[in-house]
TORNU-659019 format. One record per residue (C-alpha): x negated, z negated, y negated; residue in three letters. Coordinates in pm, 1 decimal. Layout:
<<X,Z,Y>,'ala'>;
...
END
This chain:
<<-7563.5,-3441.8,6333.2>,'met'>;
<<-7461.2,-3051.0,6446.1>,'ile'>;
<<-7089.0,-3093.1,6324.0>,'leu'>;
<<-7234.5,-3268.6,5980.4>,'ala'>;
<<-7494.7,-2978.2,5944.6>,'asn'>;
<<-7209.6,-2687.7,6042.2>,'glu'>;
<<-6993.2,-2848.0,5775.0>,'met'>;
<<-7219.8,-2857.6,5516.8>,'lys'>;
<<-7347.5,-2456.8,5559.0>,'gln'>;
<<-6948.2,-2430.3,5550.5>,'thr'>;
<<-6915.8,-2583.3,5233.4>,'gln'>;
<<-7228.4,-2398.1,5062.6>,'glu'>;
<<-7103.3,-2049.9,5153.9>,'val'>;
<<-6759.4,-2194.3,5009.4>,'ile'>;
<<-6943.4,-2268.0,4711.7>,'leu'>;
<<-7111.3,-1974.7,4671.9>,'lys'>;
<<-6832.7,-1763.9,4719.6>,'glu'>;
<<-6666.1,-1972.5,4463.8>,'glu'>;
<<-6903.0,-1877.5,4214.3>,'thr'>;
<<-6941.6,-1518.1,4309.1>,'val'>;
<<-6569.3,-1479.9,4244.4>,'ile'>;
<<-6616.0,-1701.5,3885.2>,'ile'>;
<<-6877.1,-1478.5,3796.0>,'gln'>;
<<-6713.9,-1214.9,3838.2>,'thr'>;
<<-6392.4,-1310.1,3694.4>,'ser'>;
<<-6611.5,-1397.3,3395.3>,'lys'>;
<<-6769.5,-1009.3,3397.0>,'ala'>;
<<-6407.9,-869.5,3428.9>,'cys'>;
<<-6296.1,-1055.8,3132.4>,'lys'>;
<<-6590.7,-968.4,2889.4>,'leu'>;
<<-6588.3,-606.1,3010.3>,'phe'>;
<<-6219.3,-600.8,2895.0>,'phe'>;
<<-6319.2,-751.7,2512.1>,'gln'>;
<<-6560.9,-550.2,2489.0>,'tyr'>;
<<-6294.8,-251.6,2561.4>,'leu'>;
<<-6093.4,-425.4,2312.3>,'glu'>;
<<-6362.1,-446.6,2082.3>,'leu'>;
<<-6457.2,-120.0,2045.9>,'gly'>;
<<-6063.6,-34.1,2044.7>,'lys'>;
<<-6102.4,198.1,2393.1>,'ala'>;
<<-5797.9,372.1,2280.4>,'arg'>;
<<-5862.3,477.3,1951.2>,'leu'>;
<<-6196.3,556.3,2064.4>,'thr'>;
<<-6069.2,761.3,2325.6>,'thr'>;
<<-5900.1,1000.6,2076.0>,'leu'>;
<<-6234.4,1029.0,1847.7>,'val'>;
<<-6398.6,1124.8,2205.0>,'met'>;
<<-6122.0,1407.3,2277.8>,'thr'>;
<<-6191.0,1530.4,1953.1>,'ser'>;
<<-6521.4,1572.5,1963.8>,'ala'>;
<<-6448.4,1760.2,2341.9>,'val'>;
<<-6208.0,1992.7,2160.8>,'ala'>;
<<-6438.3,2067.0,1894.1>,'gly'>;
<<-6670.0,2136.4,2173.4>,'tyr'>;
<<-6481.0,2349.2,2357.1>,'phe'>;
<<-6401.1,2579.5,2037.4>,'met'>;
<<-6780.5,2670.4,1994.8>,'gly'>;
<<-6911.7,3014.5,2083.1>,'pro'>;
<<-7087.9,3067.7,2401.1>,'gly'>;
<<-7142.6,2885.5,2751.9>,'asp'>;
<<-7045.3,2558.1,2774.9>,'leu'>;
<<-7300.0,2284.1,2926.2>,'asp'>;
<<-7159.5,2037.0,3077.0>,'leu'>;
<<-7445.8,1790.0,3001.7>,'lys'>;
<<-7423.7,1828.3,2674.2>,'thr'>;
<<-7049.7,1836.7,2635.8>,'leu'>;
<<-7043.4,1477.9,2847.7>,'leu'>;
<<-7338.2,1365.8,2610.8>,'cys'>;
<<-7159.8,1448.8,2278.5>,'cys'>;
<<-6856.5,1275.2,2443.0>,'ser'>;
<<-6996.1,956.3,2548.4>,'val'>;
<<-7252.5,927.8,2223.3>,'gly'>;
<<-6963.3,1018.9,2013.4>,'thr'>;
<<-6770.3,738.2,2180.8>,'gly'>;
<<-7015.6,455.1,2165.2>,'phe'>;
<<-7095.0,539.2,1776.7>,'met'>;
<<-6674.8,533.9,1734.7>,'ser'>;
<<-6698.5,170.0,1938.6>,'ala'>;
<<-6952.8,51.6,1700.0>,'ser'>;
<<-6768.9,120.9,1409.7>,'ser'>;
<<-6487.6,-16.5,1460.9>,'his'>;
<<-6660.7,-341.3,1636.1>,'val'>;
<<-6811.3,-385.7,1229.4>,'phe'>;
<<-6521.3,-306.6,1064.8>,'asn'>;
<<-6329.1,-582.1,1227.4>,'gln'>;
<<-6649.6,-820.6,1125.7>,'leu'>;
<<-6588.2,-751.2,779.3>,'leu'>;
<<-6199.2,-779.3,782.1>,'glu'>;
<<-6138.2,-1041.4,982.2>,'val'>;
<<-5992.8,-1306.3,700.0>,'pro'>;
<<-5751.2,-979.3,586.9>,'his'>;
<<-5694.1,-925.1,967.1>,'asp'>;
<<-5535.4,-1258.3,1007.6>,'ala'>;
<<-5297.9,-1191.8,757.7>,'met'>;
<<-5146.5,-873.6,930.8>,'met'>;
<<-4903.2,-905.2,1251.5>,'gly'>;
<<-5061.4,-624.7,1435.1>,'arg'>;
<<-5413.2,-742.9,1381.7>,'thr'>;
<<-5375.7,-1128.4,1356.4>,'lys'>;
<<-5441.2,-1166.0,1760.2>,'gln'>;
<<-5780.1,-962.5,1753.0>,'arg'>;
<<-6071.3,-1122.5,1896.1>,'leu'>;
<<-6248.0,-1204.0,1621.4>,'leu'>;
<<-5960.1,-1321.3,1440.8>,'val'>;
<<-5868.6,-1561.5,1736.7>,'gln'>;
<<-6279.9,-1675.4,1775.7>,'lys'>;
<<-6255.7,-1556.9,2132.4>,'ser'>;
<<-6569.8,-1410.3,2073.3>,'ile'>;
<<-6837.4,-1523.1,1864.3>,'thr'>;
<<-6952.9,-1282.9,1581.7>,'thr'>;
<<-7314.1,-1314.4,1684.7>,'gln'>;
<<-7176.8,-1176.7,2046.5>,'his'>;
<<-6972.2,-903.8,1850.2>,'ala'>;
<<-7289.7,-798.1,1624.9>,'val'>;
<<-7511.6,-772.3,1910.4>,'ile'>;
<<-7280.2,-528.2,2090.6>,'phe'>;
<<-7201.8,-362.2,1799.5>,'gly'>;
<<-7555.3,-284.2,1759.9>,'ile'>;
<<-7684.2,-187.8,2143.9>,'leu'>;
<<-7366.0,64.3,2155.7>,'val'>;
<<-7434.6,248.9,1853.9>,'gly'>;
<<-7779.4,233.3,1915.4>,'phe'>;
<<-7731.4,379.2,2250.9>,'phe'>;
<<-7483.4,613.3,2078.7>,'gly'>;
<<-7752.4,782.3,1844.8>,'leu'>;
<<-7984.8,760.3,2068.7>,'ala'>;
<<-7799.1,1006.0,2298.5>,'met'>;
<<-7683.9,1258.4,2026.6>,'leu'>;
<<-8020.0,1240.2,1882.7>,'cys'>;
<<-8198.0,1321.5,2261.3>,'met'>;
<<-7943.0,1473.1,2475.5>,'ala'>;
<<-7740.4,1704.8,2191.8>,'val'>;
<<-7935.3,1780.3,1886.6>,'asn'>;
<<-8016.9,1615.5,1574.9>,'pro'>;
<<-7738.6,1778.3,1313.3>,'leu'>;
<<-7439.9,1625.2,1526.1>,'thr'>;
<<-7660.0,1279.7,1552.8>,'cys'>;
<<-7655.2,1278.8,1188.6>,'phe'>;
<<-7264.4,1368.1,1141.2>,'leu'>;
<<-7236.0,1073.4,1394.3>,'gly'>;
<<-7468.0,829.5,1136.3>,'ala'>;
<<-7273.6,980.2,866.8>,'leu'>;
<<-6935.8,922.7,1029.2>,'thr'>;
<<-7061.6,549.4,1121.2>,'trp'>;
<<-7202.9,475.2,730.9>,'leu'>;
<<-6838.6,626.2,564.5>,'leu'>;
<<-6622.6,432.3,801.5>,'tyr'>;
<<-6809.0,82.3,791.1>,'val'>;
<<-7022.4,53.9,441.1>,'ala'>;
<<-6752.4,284.1,236.8>,'val'>;
<<-6403.9,320.4,396.7>,'tyr'>;
<<-6380.1,-64.0,505.3>,'thr'>;
<<-6423.4,-201.6,203.7>,'pro'>;
<<-6232.4,88.4,-37.5>,'met'>;
<<-5929.6,-24.1,167.2>,'lys'>;
<<-5926.7,-334.1,-61.4>,'arg'>;
<<-6035.3,-138.9,-396.9>,'ile'>;
<<-5833.5,199.4,-411.7>,'ser'>;
<<-5615.6,465.8,-272.9>,'ile'>;
<<-5878.3,677.2,-205.6>,'leu'>;
<<-5977.5,518.3,91.4>,'asn'>;
<<-5729.5,741.0,239.5>,'thr'>;
<<-5927.5,1060.6,159.6>,'trp'>;
<<-6241.5,855.4,282.7>,'ile'>;
<<-6079.4,756.3,643.3>,'gly'>;
<<-5954.8,1108.1,659.0>,'ser'>;
<<-6312.4,1250.8,631.6>,'val'>;
<<-6427.7,982.7,901.8>,'val'>;
<<-6134.1,1109.5,1115.7>,'gly'>;
<<-6214.5,1467.2,1085.4>,'ala'>;
<<-6599.1,1472.8,1190.1>,'leu'>;
<<-6578.1,1377.3,1539.6>,'pro'>;
<<-6447.9,1735.4,1564.4>,'thr'>;
<<-6692.2,1888.4,1396.3>,'leu'>;
<<-6924.7,1723.9,1571.5>,'met'>;
<<-6803.1,1869.0,1909.9>,'gly'>;
<<-6877.7,2224.3,1738.2>,'phe'>;
<<-7244.7,2134.1,1614.0>,'thr'>;
<<-7289.7,2038.0,1996.0>,'ala'>;
<<-7283.7,2381.2,2111.7>,'leu'>;
<<-7361.2,2559.5,1810.7>,'thr'>;
<<-7637.5,2323.3,1601.9>,'asn'>;
<<-7481.5,2430.3,1272.0>,'lys'>;
<<-7224.7,2374.5,1081.0>,'val'>;
<<-7047.3,2739.2,1002.7>,'ser'>;
<<-6725.2,2859.1,865.3>,'leu'>;
<<-6544.4,2819.9,1198.8>,'asp'>;
<<-6692.2,2450.5,1219.6>,'gly'>;
<<-6517.0,2396.6,865.1>,'ala'>;
<<-6200.4,2521.4,994.2>,'leu'>;
<<-6165.8,2301.1,1297.8>,'leu'>;
<<-6261.7,1980.8,1066.8>,'phe'>;
<<-6007.9,2121.8,799.8>,'ala'>;
<<-5697.5,2094.2,1048.2>,'ile'>;
<<-5800.3,1747.6,1189.3>,'ser'>;
<<-5851.5,1615.5,794.6>,'phe'>;
<<-5493.4,1739.7,692.6>,'ser'>;
<<-5351.3,1604.7,986.7>,'trp'>;
<<-5475.0,1215.2,875.7>,'gln'>;
<<-5216.4,1253.2,628.4>,'phe'>;
<<-4898.0,1271.9,790.9>,'pro'>;
<<-5066.7,1076.7,1081.8>,'his'>;
<<-5157.9,778.4,859.7>,'phe'>;
<<-4888.4,777.6,606.4>,'asn'>;
<<-4624.6,757.2,803.8>,'ala'>;
<<-4785.7,461.9,1017.0>,'leu'>;
<<-4917.9,263.5,675.6>,'ser'>;
<<-4564.6,336.3,555.0>,'trp'>;
<<-4372.5,122.3,828.0>,'tyr'>;
<<-4660.5,-135.4,821.2>,'leu'>;
<<-4691.0,-154.4,452.4>,'arg'>;
<<-4588.8,-496.1,407.3>,'lys'>;
<<-4866.9,-590.9,635.9>,'asp'>;
<<-5084.5,-397.2,437.1>,'tyr'>;
<<-4930.7,-551.3,124.4>,'ala'>;
<<-5025.7,-919.0,231.9>,'arg'>;
<<-5364.5,-834.3,376.0>,'ala'>;
<<-5426.8,-703.3,-15.0>,'gly'>;
<<-5552.1,-321.6,105.9>,'tyr'>;
<<-5461.6,-78.6,-132.9>,'lys'>;
<<-5264.2,182.3,55.4>,'met'>;
<<-5054.5,441.3,-100.3>,'met'>;
<<-4743.7,348.8,82.9>,'ser'>;
<<-4793.4,50.6,-91.9>,'val'>;
<<-4976.5,141.1,-471.0>,'cys'>;
<<-4778.0,447.2,-523.4>,'asn'>;
<<-4523.5,592.6,-289.6>,'gln'>;
<<-4456.3,875.1,-458.0>,'asn'>;
<<-4820.2,998.0,-374.2>,'leu'>;
<<-4755.8,883.9,-37.9>,'cys'>;
<<-4467.0,1079.9,41.9>,'arg'>;
<<-4595.7,1430.0,-148.7>,'ser'>;
<<-4945.3,1442.2,9.6>,'thr'>;
<<-4784.8,1392.1,354.9>,'thr'>;
<<-4546.8,1691.8,252.4>,'leu'>;
<<-4873.5,1886.6,106.1>,'asn'>;
<<-5099.1,1852.2,377.2>,'tyr'>;
<<-4834.8,1933.0,624.9>,'ala'>;
<<-4719.8,2256.3,448.4>,'cys'>;
<<-5113.8,2333.7,434.1>,'val'>;
<<-5171.3,2330.2,853.4>,'leu'>;
<<-4999.5,2684.9,872.1>,'pro'>;
<<-5232.5,2828.5,619.9>,'leu'>;
<<-5570.6,2695.3,795.9>,'ile'>;
<<-5455.7,2770.5,1144.3>,'cys'>;
<<-5377.2,3124.9,994.5>,'leu'>;
<<-5737.5,3118.1,886.3>,'met'>;
<<-5862.1,3070.3,1232.5>,'thr'>;
<<-5729.0,3403.9,1331.0>,'cys'>;
<<-5888.5,3606.8,1026.3>,'ile'>;
<<-6228.3,3398.7,1037.7>,'ser'>;
<<-6182.8,3561.5,1449.7>,'gly'>;
<<-6181.9,3183.5,1594.8>,'leu'>;
<<-5873.3,3238.1,1758.9>,'thr'>;
<<-5667.2,3499.2,1787.3>,'ser'>;
<<-5367.0,3679.6,1638.6>,'lys'>;
<<-5127.5,3541.8,1896.4>,'glu'>;
<<-5226.6,3173.4,1806.4>,'phe'>;
<<-5100.9,3221.3,1423.1>,'phe'>;
<<-4798.3,3299.4,1594.6>,'val'>;
<<-4766.7,3033.2,1884.5>,'val'>;
<<-4879.7,2782.5,1641.0>,'ser'>;
<<-4568.5,2846.4,1420.3>,'leu'>;
<<-4309.8,2640.8,1586.5>,'pro'>;
<<-4592.9,2379.6,1617.8>,'val'>;
<<-4633.4,2306.3,1226.5>,'asn'>;
<<-4266.1,2422.4,1153.6>,'gly'>;
<<-4156.1,2086.4,1337.9>,'val'>;
<<-4438.0,1892.7,1182.2>,'phe'>;
<<-4328.1,2008.8,831.4>,'ile'>;
<<-3992.5,1989.4,889.2>,'phe'>;
<<-4025.0,1594.1,1016.4>,'leu'>;
<<-4251.7,1556.8,674.8>,'ser'>;
<<-4005.8,1692.4,438.9>,'tyr'>;
<<-3746.7,1437.6,630.6>,'asp'>;
<<-3984.1,1175.2,510.9>,'phe'>;
<<-4026.0,1294.3,194.5>,'phe'>;
<<-3675.9,1326.7,124.9>,'lys'>;
<<-3563.3,994.2,249.2>,'gln'>;
<<-3860.7,789.4,337.9>,'pro'>;
<<-3701.1,555.1,597.3>,'thr'>;
<<-3906.1,386.4,858.0>,'val'>;
<<-3680.4,560.4,1126.5>,'thr'>;
<<-3821.6,894.4,954.1>,'asn'>;
<<-4172.6,755.3,962.4>,'ala'>;
<<-4177.6,641.5,1270.8>,'arg'>;
<<-4036.4,997.9,1402.1>,'lys'>;
<<-4337.0,1175.7,1209.0>,'leu'>;
<<-4600.4,947.6,1329.1>,'phe'>;
<<-4458.0,1001.8,1704.4>,'lys'>;
<<-4451.6,1380.8,1656.5>,'tyr'>;
<<-4877.4,1384.8,1511.8>,'ser'>;
<<-4982.1,1184.0,1836.7>,'leu'>;
<<-4875.9,1491.8,1986.2>,'ile'>;
<<-4915.8,1759.0,1730.0>,'tyr'>;
<<-5347.4,1769.4,1716.1>,'leu'>;
<<-5381.0,1783.2,2134.1>,'pro'>;
<<-5148.5,2060.5,2104.9>,'leu'>;
<<-5248.4,2208.6,1811.1>,'ile'>;
<<-5579.4,2255.2,2001.2>,'phe'>;
<<-5486.0,2352.9,2334.1>,'ser'>;
<<-5308.4,2642.8,2171.3>,'leu'>;
<<-5651.4,2717.9,1994.0>,'met'>;
<<-5816.0,2678.1,2328.7>,'phe'>;
<<-5586.4,2920.4,2551.0>,'val'>;
<<-5604.5,3190.9,2190.7>,'cys'>;
<<-5951.3,3125.5,2147.9>,'lys'>;
<<-6104.5,3467.1,1956.9>,'gly'>;
<<-6435.3,3641.3,1943.2>,'lys'>;
<<-6652.6,3373.5,2182.6>,'tyr'>;
<<-6665.3,3352.8,2557.2>,'ser'>;
<<-6616.7,3090.0,2761.1>,'leu'>;
<<-6853.6,3018.5,3008.5>,'gly'>;
<<-6970.7,2730.9,3204.8>,'phe'>;
<<-7365.8,2629.9,3252.7>,'asn'>;
<<-7295.4,2327.9,3515.4>,'val'>;
<<-7624.7,2112.2,3600.4>,'phe'>;
<<-7872.6,2372.2,3733.4>,'phe'>;
<<-8063.4,2630.9,3628.3>,'ala'>;
<<-7928.0,2967.5,3769.2>,'thr'>;
<<-8149.8,3205.0,3962.7>,'glu'>;
<<-8216.8,3427.1,3622.1>,'glu'>;
<<-8285.9,3128.7,3476.2>,'glu'>;
<<-8580.0,3029.4,3742.8>,'ile'>;
END
């Protein structure tokens, strides 16, 4: 009798442990599905852009505001990616690089994705509004609306989608700047302009070697509809970048040394863009795309090192004696 009870208790313990393991496994799977649905890598780049904009602002850097700006921007980015995928399921199914997405494969239900997208979007907006400032919150909402309600449907209507997408891609940098300044100034506009101009060599190169996929899905990309314009805008916007870098020196956002040290970085970008313009091969497109991934973090790092008129200080989590 005693032995039977012990065996029963042992079986119950084993059953409980197995249940915990199964539940943990399901939770982990769901967590990684959420990361995939929110495009974690792309969202991380968006958050990094916001951080770069914040670090280029004037005055002391408040770590609480920086953290809330970064996380809030990340939530808004993840939410926009969820709704972008919800709207593009039939088109994603036609493209080699997107046909394995969760919603296409029905690995997660539409209702589940909608709830997740709404929740992270709400928390992102709330964080930006209450812990950062209303202006940054407004820019976050604008970015979300432009991406989901304008850029996503426009991809199947007009090549102007690339310009809208470039605005969307550049706004997080401005959001970081306004998180510290609570205003849109010339310096913030210059940061925005750098991110905006960078989008064209970056995305045009990517879309060039994926143009068959885009054409199959019915997307109106320059690489599909107007290849000459795709090549020329790539080179033109790459050539604009050194001029914007010069303007940051004139405005005082950076020191004059920044323009000098940025010249080789911009020079390589222009050289690769020119190669792509003259010989638009897949190889040249890939070279340009890979360098574009390095370009933006490198140029923002140089800007920070050569920061101009603004002092650099840190206001961490607790008030100083003077504030008390």
